[in-house]
Every structure is written in structure tokens, then in C-alpha cells.
ZAMARGU-4260 file (C-alpha; in steps of 0.2 Angstrom, whole numbers, plus 5000, padded with zeros to 4 digits):
<rodrens>
0) 5584/5599/5428 | 5565/5599/5427 | 5555/5594/5442 | 5548/5576/5440 | 5530/5571/5443
5) 5535/5562/5459 | 5543/5578/5465 | 5527/5588/5462 | 5518/5575/5472 | 5530/5578/5487
10) 5527/5597/5485 | 5508/5595/5485 | 5509/5583/5500 | 5519/5596/5510 | 5534/5585/5513
15) 5545/5597/5503 | 5537/5613/5511 | 5554/5621/5513 | 5556/5621/5494 | 5543/5634/5493
20) 5547/5643/5509 | 5549/5662/5509 | 5564/5671/5501 | 5580/5670/5510 | 5582/5684/5523
25) 5598/5694/5522 | 5608/5692/5538 | 5617/5708/5543 | 5630/5700/5553 | 5639/5683/5556
30) 5630/5681/5572 | 5613/5682/5563 | 5617/5670/5550 | 5625/5658/5563 | 5609/5659/5573
35) 5598/5656/5558 | 5604/5638/5557 | 5590/5628/5566 | 5587/5610/5570 | 5569/5612/5564
40) 5575/5616/5546 | 5587/5601/5547 | 5572/5590/5551 | 5562/5595/5536 | 5576/5592/5524
45) 5580/5574/5531 | 5561/5570/5531 | 5561/5574/5512 | 5577/5566/5507 | 5575/5550/5517
50) 5557/5548/5512 | 5551/5532/5503 | 5548/5542/5488 | 5567/5545/5486 | 5569/5526/5486
55) 5585/5525/5495 | 5594/5537/5482 | 5604/5524/5472 | 5614/5532/5459 | 5605/5532/5442
60) 5589/5528/5450 | 5573/5538/5451 | 5579/5543/5469 | 5594/5552/5461 | 5583/5563/5450
65) 5573/5568/5465 | 5587/5572/5476 | 5596/5582/5463 | 5580/5591/5459 | 5578/5595/5478
70) 5596/5601/5479 | 5594/5612/5464 | 5578/5620/5470 | 5586/5623/5487 | 5602/5631/5481
75) 5593/5642/5468 | 5582/5648/5481 | 5597/5652/5492 | 5605/5662/5478 | 5620/5650/5474
80) 5626/5649/5456 | 5628/5633/5446 | 5645/5627/5449 | 5649/5618/5432 | 5649/5631/5418
85) 5631/5635/5420 | 5625/5618/5427 | 5623/5612/5444 | 5628/5595/5438 | 5644/5586/5434
90) 5642/5570/5424 | 5650/5555/5432 | 5651/5540/5420 | 5649/5524/5429 | 5649/5506/5424
95) 5636/5495/5434 | 5641/5478/5437 | 5629/5466/5445 | 5635/5448/5449 | 5622/5434/5446
100) 5622/5429/5465 | 5624/5410/5462 | 5643/5410/5463 | 5651/5396/5473 | 5669/5396/5479
105) 5677/5379/5478 | 5692/5375/5488 | 5702/5359/5484 | 5717/5351/5493 | 5723/5339/5506
110) 5711/5326/5500 | 5696/5337/5502 | 5684/5348/5492 | 5674/5362/5501 | 5661/5373/5494
115) 5658/5390/5501 | 5641/5398/5497 | 5637/5416/5491 | 5631/5427/5506 | 5631/5413/5519
120) 5650/5410/5518 | 5657/5423/5506 | 5654/5437/5494 | 5663/5437/5478 | 5662/5450/5464
125) 5673/5459/5451 | 5678/5477/5448 | 5682/5473/5430 | 5669/5478/5417 | 5667/5460/5412
130) 5652/5448/5409 | 5663/5433/5415 | 5678/5433/5427 | 5684/5416/5434 | 5698/5408/5443
135) 5702/5390/5441 | 5714/5380/5452 | 5722/5396/5459 | 5734/5393/5473 | 5728/5401/5489
140) 5741/5411/5499 | 5738/5419/5516 | 5747/5436/5516 | 5744/5442/5533 | 5736/5460/5532
145) 5740/5461/5513 | 5751/5477/5517 | 5766/5483/5508 | 5772/5499/5518 | 5790/5504/5517
150) 5788/5518/5529 | 5783/5505/5542 | 5796/5492/5537 | 5782/5480/5533 | 5779/5470/5517
155) 5767/5455/5518 | 5772/5451/5500 | 5791/5450/5504 | 5799/5435/5495 | 5783/5427/5487
160) 5776/5429/5470 | 5757/5429/5470 | 5754/5432/5451 | 5739/5422/5446 | 5736/5416/5464
165) 5722/5420/5477 | 5727/5430/5491 | 5718/5429/5508 | 5721/5443/5520 | 5715/5450/5537
170) 5705/5466/5538 | 5712/5482/5547 | 5731/5483/5551 | 5743/5476/5563 | 5742/5491/5575
175) 5724/5487/5579 | 5726/5469/5582 | 5742/5470/5593 | 5737/5486/5602 | 5755/5490/5601
180) 5756/5510/5600 | 5772/5510/5590 | 5766/5497/5577 | 5758/5507/5563 | 5747/5520/5573
185) 5742/5508/5586 | 5723/5505/5588 | 5719/5519/5575 | 5717/5512/5558 | 5728/5518/5544
190) 5724/5518/5526 | 5733/5501/5525 | 5719/5494/5535 | 5705/5499/5522 | 5698/5486/5510
195) 5701/5498/5496 | 5719/5498/5499 | 5720/5479/5501 | 5712/5476/5484 | 5723/5489/5476
200) 5739/5481/5483 | 5734/5464/5478 | 5731/5470/5460 | 5748/5478/5460 | 5756/5462/5465
205) 5747/5453/5451 | 5735/5442/5461 | 5721/5434/5452 | 5709/5436/5467 | 5709/5445/5483
210) 5698/5440/5498 | 5697/5449/5515 | 5693/5439/5531 | 5678/5448/5539 | 5678/5451/5558
215) 5666/5463/5565 | 5678/5471/5578 | 5692/5476/5566 | 5681/5479/5551 | 5670/5490/5563
220) 5654/5483/5555 | 5645/5466/5555 | 5643/5454/5541 | 5626/5460/5536 | 5635/5477/5530
225) 5646/5467/5519 | 5631/5457/5511 | 5621/5473/5509 | 5635/5483/5502 | 5644/5471/5491
230) 5629/5462/5483 | 5617/5469/5470 | 5623/5482/5458 | 5641/5488/5461 | 5648/5504/5452
235) 5665/5508/5446 | 5671/5524/5437 | 5669/5520/5418 | 5686/5515/5411 | 5689/5512/5393
240) 5701/5498/5397 | 5688/5489/5408 | 5697/5489/5424 | 5710/5476/5419 | 5722/5483/5431
245) 5712/5475/5445 | 5712/5457/5451 | 5699/5447/5442 | 5689/5443/5458 | 5688/5452/5475
250) 5677/5449/5490 | 5675/5444/5508 | 5675/5427/5518 | 5666/5425/5535 | 5677/5421/5550
255) 5669/5404/5552 | 5673/5400/5533 | 5691/5406/5535 | 5693/5394/5550 | 5687/5380/5540
260) 5698/5385/5526 | 5714/5384/5537 | 5708/5368/5545 | 5707/5360/5528 | 5725/5366/5525
265) 5729/5357/5542 | 5733/5374/5550 | 5726/5384/5564 | 5719/5401/5559 | 5722/5409/5576
270) 5740/5404/5576 | 5743/5413/5559 | 5733/5428/5564 | 5744/5430/5579 | 5759/5429/5569
275) 5752/5442/5556 | 5749/5455/5570 | 5768/5456/5575 | 5777/5454/5559 | 5775/5452/5540
280) 5769/5434/5535 | 5764/5424/5520 | 5760/5406/5519 | 5754/5395/5504 | 5740/5385/5511
285) 5742/5370/5499 | 5725/5373/5493 | 5717/5379/5476 | 5702/5390/5473 | 5690/5390/5459
290) 5676/5402/5456 | 5665/5409/5441 | 5657/5426/5442 | 5644/5430/5429 | 5639/5448/5429
295) 5627/5459/5419 | 5635/5476/5413 | 5626/5492/5411 | 5635/5509/5408 | 5626/5524/5415
300) 5628/5542/5420 | 5626/5548/5437 | 5629/5566/5444 | 5639/5576/5456 | 5629/5592/5462
305) 5640/5607/5462 | 5635/5625/5467 | 5646/5640/5469 | 5646/5656/5480 | 5658/5668/5472
310) 5671/5676/5483 | 5670/5695/5485 | 5689/5698/5484 | 5699/5682/5480 | 5687/5672/5470
315) 5700/5661/5463 | 5704/5654/5480 | 5690/5643/5487 | 5684/5632/5501 | 5676/5615/5497
320) 5661/5608/5507 | 5657/5590/5503 | 5645/5577/5507 | 5637/5562/5498 | 5618/5562/5493
325) 5618/5544/5488 | 5613/5528/5498 | 5611/5510/5493 | 5593/5510/5485 | 5580/5496/5487
330) 5581/5477/5488 | 5565/5469/5481 | 5570/5452/5487 | 5568/5457/5506 | 5552/5454/5515
335) 5543/5469/5522 | 5553/5485/5521 | 5563/5485/5505 | 5570/5503/5505 | 5587/5508/5512
340) 5582/5526/5516 | 5599/5532/5522 | 5591/5545/5534 | 5607/5546/5545 | 5619/5541/5532
345) 5618/5554/5524 | 5602/5563/5522 | 5608/5572/5538 | 5624/5578/5530 | 5615/5585/5515
350) 5603/5593/5526 | 5617/5601/5536 | 5625/5607/5520 | 5609/5615/5514 | 5607/5625/5530
355) 5626/5630/5530 | 5624/5636/5512 | 5609/5646/5516 | 5618/5654/5530 | 5633/5659/5519
360) 5622/5666/5505 | 5612/5676/5517 | 5627/5686/5523 | 5625/5705/5518 | 5644/5705/5516
365) 5649/5691/5504 | 5664/5681/5510 | 5681/5685/5502 | 5685/5668/5495 | 5674/5657/5485
370) 5664/5643/5492 | 5659/5628/5483 | 5647/5614/5488 | 5650/5597/5481 | 5637/5584/5484
375) 5644/5568/5478 | 5637/5552/5470 | 5642/5534/5473 | 5651/5537/5489 | 5644/5521/5496
380) 5651/5512/5481 | 5669/5517/5485 | 5669/5536/5485 | 5667/5537/5467 | 5660/5554/5465
385) 5673/5563/5474 | 5686/5552/5466 | 5680/5558/5449 | 5680/5576/5454 | 5697/5575/5461
390) 5703/5568/5445 | 5692/5580/5435 | 5691/5596/5445 | 5680/5610/5440 | 5690/5622/5450
395) 5709/5621/5452 | 5714/5610/5467 | 5730/5620/5468 | 5719/5635/5473 | 5707/5625/5484
400) 5712/5631/5502 | 5704/5616/5511 | 5690/5604/5511 | 5676/5601/5525 | 5666/5585/5524
405) 5650/5581/5532 | 5644/5563/5533 | 5631/5556/5546 | 5627/5571/5557 | 5624/5570/5576
410) 5606/5563/5580 | 5610/5560/5598 | 5608/5577/5606 | 5620/5591/5611 | 5637/5587/5617
415) 5652/5596/5626 | 5665/5588/5615 | 5668/5588/5596 | 5675/5572/5588 | 5688/5574/5574
420) 5692/5560/5563 | 5710/5559/5561 | 5714/5572/5574 | 5730/5581/5572 | 5731/5579/5553
425) 5730/5598/5548 | 5730/5616/5553 | 5712/5617/5548 | 5709/5611/5566 | 5715/5628/5572
430) 5699/5635/5565 | 5688/5621/5571 | 5695/5623/5588 | 5691/5642/5588 | 5673/5638/5582
435) 5671/5624/5595 | 5676/5635/5609 | 5662/5647/5605 | 5650/5633/5610 | 5661/5628/5625
440) 5666/5612/5617 | 5683/5604/5615 | 5691/5594/5601 | 5693/5575/5604 | 5698/5561/5594
445) 5685/5549/5587 | 5677/5536/5599 | 5683/5522/5588 | 5699/5526/5579 | 5701/5508/5574
450) 5687/5511/5561 | 5698/5522/5551 | 5684/5534/5548 | 5696/5547/5540 | 5699/5536/5526
455) 5680/5531/5523 | 5672/5547/5516 | 5673/5559/5502 | 5686/5571/5509 | 5699/5557/5508
460) 5701/5558/5489 | 5706/5577/5491 | 5718/5572/5505 | 5726/5560/5493 | 5730/5574/5481
465) 5737/5585/5494 | 5722/5597/5499 | 5720/5598/5518 | 5704/5590/5523 | 5693/5590/5539
470) 5681/5578/5544 | 5672/5581/5561 | 5656/5580/5570 | 5647/5574/5585 | 5654/5569/5601
475) 5652/5557/5616 | 5649/5568/5631 | 5631/5573/5633 | 5628/5590/5641 | 5616/5584/5654
480) 5607/5569/5661 | 5592/5571/5650 | 5603/5570/5635 | 5613/5556/5642 | 5597/5545/5644
485) 5591/5550/5627 | 5608/5545/5620 | 5608/5528/5628 | 5591/5525/5621 | 5594/5530/5603
490) 5613/5525/5601 | 5610/5506/5600 | 5597/5507/5586 | 5608/5520/5577 | 5622/5508/5576
495) 5612/5493/5572 | 5603/5502/5558 | 5620/5507/5549 | 5617/5502/5530 | 5600/5493/5535
500) 5583/5497/5530 | 5579/5503/5547 | 5590/5519/5544 | 5574/5529/5543 | 5569/5547/5548
505) 5562/5549/5565 | 5554/5565/5570 | 5558/5563/5588 | 5577/5564/5584 | 5586/5577/5595
510) 5595/5587/5581 | 5602/5600/5593 | 5619/5592/5592 | 5618/5592/5573 | 5613/5611/5573
515) 5628/5614/5584 | 5639/5605/5571 | 5632/5614/5556 | 5635/5631/5565 | 5653/5625/5569
520) 5656/5621/5550 | 5648/5637/5545 | 5660/5646/5557 | 5675/5637/5550 | 5671/5641/5532
525) 5667/5659/5536 | 5683/5662/5546 | 5694/5654/5533 | 5685/5662/5518 | 5689/5679/5525
530) 5707/5674/5529 | 5722/5675/5518 | 5729/5659/5527 | 5733/5643/5518 | 5732/5629/5532
535) 5745/5616/5530 | 5746/5597/5534 | 5754/5593/5550 | 5772/5587/5549 | 5767/5569/5555
540) 5753/5568/5542 | 5754/5555/5528 | 5748/5569/5516 | 5756/5585/5510 | 5753/5597/5497
545) 5763/5596/5480 | 5779/5605/5482 | 5776/5615/5467 | 5762/5625/5475 | 5765/5641/5484
550) 5754/5643/5499 | 5762/5654/5511 | 5754/5656/5528 | 5751/5674/5531 | 5739/5674/5545
555) 5736/5664/5560 | 5719/5661/5569 | 5720/5663/5588
</rodrens>
């Protein structure tokens, strides 16, 4: 792609100074390449990618053009090759659906009519590519957690027909709510707890509308994240059928609105929530729902960025390194700051990927297996870019040894542990553990397993089709008192700024921990790329490679 005028202005201003940096220096050893990964370089990339000029990096916006230009420049400079038949870009056809924002959910029954307002009480939209979707006098049914999981002997839809009805369900899964270790996976969220699954299952059941009850704890984010993420332009992968296999309407209801809904039905919400956490439950509320969602539709093209470093011996076998370049753009209706810069999420991850890529390309002896970088679009809209690649891979997934994903790197300083989202899922952790030990770090499970982080980023689409996938980074044990004090100061704001306009670059961030994590990922990729090993999923993982693939394990990392 040609460099835009805006990008030229950034070059002139010095923000993108790293683009015109000196040529890559060849590293004669693994150790030299490893040590060349520096926090100072991460700072420069984040400063650029999260700048106001990039306008929040919404897919199909000017910010997309700028970040793709930046990635292209960086990877060309590092000596990587275009990953898609001579191009660094893979077109991802999207449909942009923007609801009007004046939708009202009207509930009738038991001699009363209640109106729930958009944003204040609920958010409703559609994943159908349609200018008008509506429900009229649709029976409302509470379906517990909205889960149909035979392996857990759990079916909230058992014995009830919800075709044409509106289903209301709780967020997360019963294990989190009950804290019973033997129920699902206890406090750690399973995929059944994710909103994506709940809408999909409601669609399979034939419901007309699916509404999730928002609670900050089990959702792992406040209502503001819902209103920021589910209002404005929403993207789906282009579908010639218009997404008619989805429910007509899908959305969220605040906890207070849910309690009012149950009260109108003459029921106690807390009672039914408690029932739902210990066993499958469904209950017609004796109420009907009506809503009308008018949307504007625009089909557009966004792009995944793909770069390839060809292997020196087994080029047909490859390791995939992923991270998303997008964020949620701008909101001109806001007072003051209108840009969602996405500095932590995920300018940090893209910065890490660039530095890892530079280190790999600098090696005098090229790794034996190929390495492919996939920087995805529309992750914030439901992992759409990685979903598209998994459905339309440039390189055979059968020959993809494993996937490493980087999303929101550590800005809280150096730590003595290393968090693994979904700890215990695959043998990729053997390599991760070896790399962590070199930094005197130990692997630990994520701080908040109830958030279900393993199911919330791009690697998940590859896990679903059987490719072992690793998602790790950060930790919770600062290496000294100074770092502990810094962490206590920065952590509350970091959490508060998730998907908010205040997620902005800060030159005072301590990125030593991010540097360590980038080095760990470089180490894992290097070791695996020079191995003949095919790491497997663990036996208790819900994922497995297709049985048709031969991936014999011939080497073990100690």
C-alpha cells in the first residue's frame, strides 16, 4: 500500500522515527537477537500506533490504512516477505451494521407495560444484514445460563420449545456462580460462559431474540464496556445469506432492568438465579417482548496483515504468531476526548510482535520451520479477522505446528511469574516453561480465570479447528518493592480504561515486563521452529487435532 499523507506527517513529526531507522543488524546468535528486544523500541511503536492520528484503528477507517502502512514498512525493513501471494494483506469482507440507537424494548404482561430504554437499560442490535429486524409479542423465557452441554449433562433448553420466543439468560456459566469445583470447571469460565456461544446456541434453538443479563463480576467488565462495544457500527463477516441463521435480535439487559422484568412477572430474580447455578432451568415469565431495530448497512473490505519468514529446512511446517491491530475507533457524540486509542489493547501487542519479528529476521541462521505473522482485523467485533483466516487459511492449518497470541502486553513492570490463560491446555506450555525459567519465572494460571480469557482473543479460532494455541503474558508477582508500588499505582487505571477513551499511551509506562514477555515468545518460537516436535493438546482439553492428521511427536523439550 502507498503511504498516506497522514502517515507522511507522522514521519515528518518524528513519531514514526523507527520506520526510518537504520537497517536491521544481523544477530550472530540466539542470545544476541534475544537481547536486541528492548522496551525502548516497544515504547516507540505503541506511541505511534495509539496516537490520535490513527483515530482508534476502527476497521475500514483511516486508522486502518495508517496501521497497515506502518506494519508493511516495519516488516519490509526487517526483511519479512508478503504472506499472501505477493501481498501483505488478506481482504476480509465485512458487513457493517449500525443500529439507529432509538430502540425501545417494550414488555407487556400481568396487567402492566414496561419500556426499557436503549443504553440506560439495555442494548439491542442484530447480526443479520438487514435494515429492519423486529419482534412483536414474543414470549419471554428465562433459560438459566442458556447452555446445552451434553458433556456436562447440562441443558437449559431441555423440555421447552423456544422457537420464535425471546430467551433471557445469565452471563458466564454455573461453575463461576456456584464456586463448586466439580461443576463445569469451577470458577474458571468455559466457552459456554461466553456471550458468543450464548447467541449461537439461542440461534440453534430457533429463538427470535436472545438477551444476556449483565453483571460486572461474572462478565468481568462493567456496563460501560457493553455500551461502548455493542453500540455504533457493528461488523460481521460478509454472508450472502445475510446471517439468517442468527436470532433476529441479540443484546444485553442491565441487572436492575432484569430485576424489574422478573418483578413484573411476579417472580424473584435472585431465586431463579440461585436455581440456575445448581441445575438446568427454564421458565416462561408470562410476559411478551416487542422491539424494532432499524439499521443502516454498509458492505466494506478490511484487511488482515500477513507476513512470512520462510523456513530454512521444513518450510511447509509453520508457526503462527497472532495479535489484533484494530480497536473501536471514535465516538463524536462524546464530550472531550472522542478517540478510543487502544494503547494497551492492543497497540502493545502489535509492538511486541514487530520486535519479535525483527529479532527472528535478524538471525544469521534462519529458523528451520517457517514463521507467519497474522495481525488481524475486527477482533473487537467478535474475533472476525482470525475467524476469516481460520476459514480461509493462506497456509495449511494441517501443517501449522502451533499458534502464539499476544493481546494487551504487560505495562506493570517486571514480574517473577508468567500468567497462562487456559493453563494446562497443550504441550506448547513445555516450551513456554523452558523459556520462562531462563528469566527465573514460573508459569501460573491467570489471575481471573472467571473472565474466560482463553476464549476471548484471536488464537481461539485456531483452537476451535484443532491447532494447539498458546495465550500467555504478564503476571501478578512484582520482582521488588519499587515495582510493587508502581503496579499498585497503575493497575487501577489500566483496568478502568479497558475499552475507554483513557486507554492512551503513557511514556512513563514501565515496559520491562513487556520486554520480558516478548523475549519469552521469541524464545518459544525459536525453539519450536528448530524442533521436529508437534505439540499436542492435553488429554483433558476440549480441543484436539483432527484425527486425519499425522503429527508424531519425535522430540521433547526438557
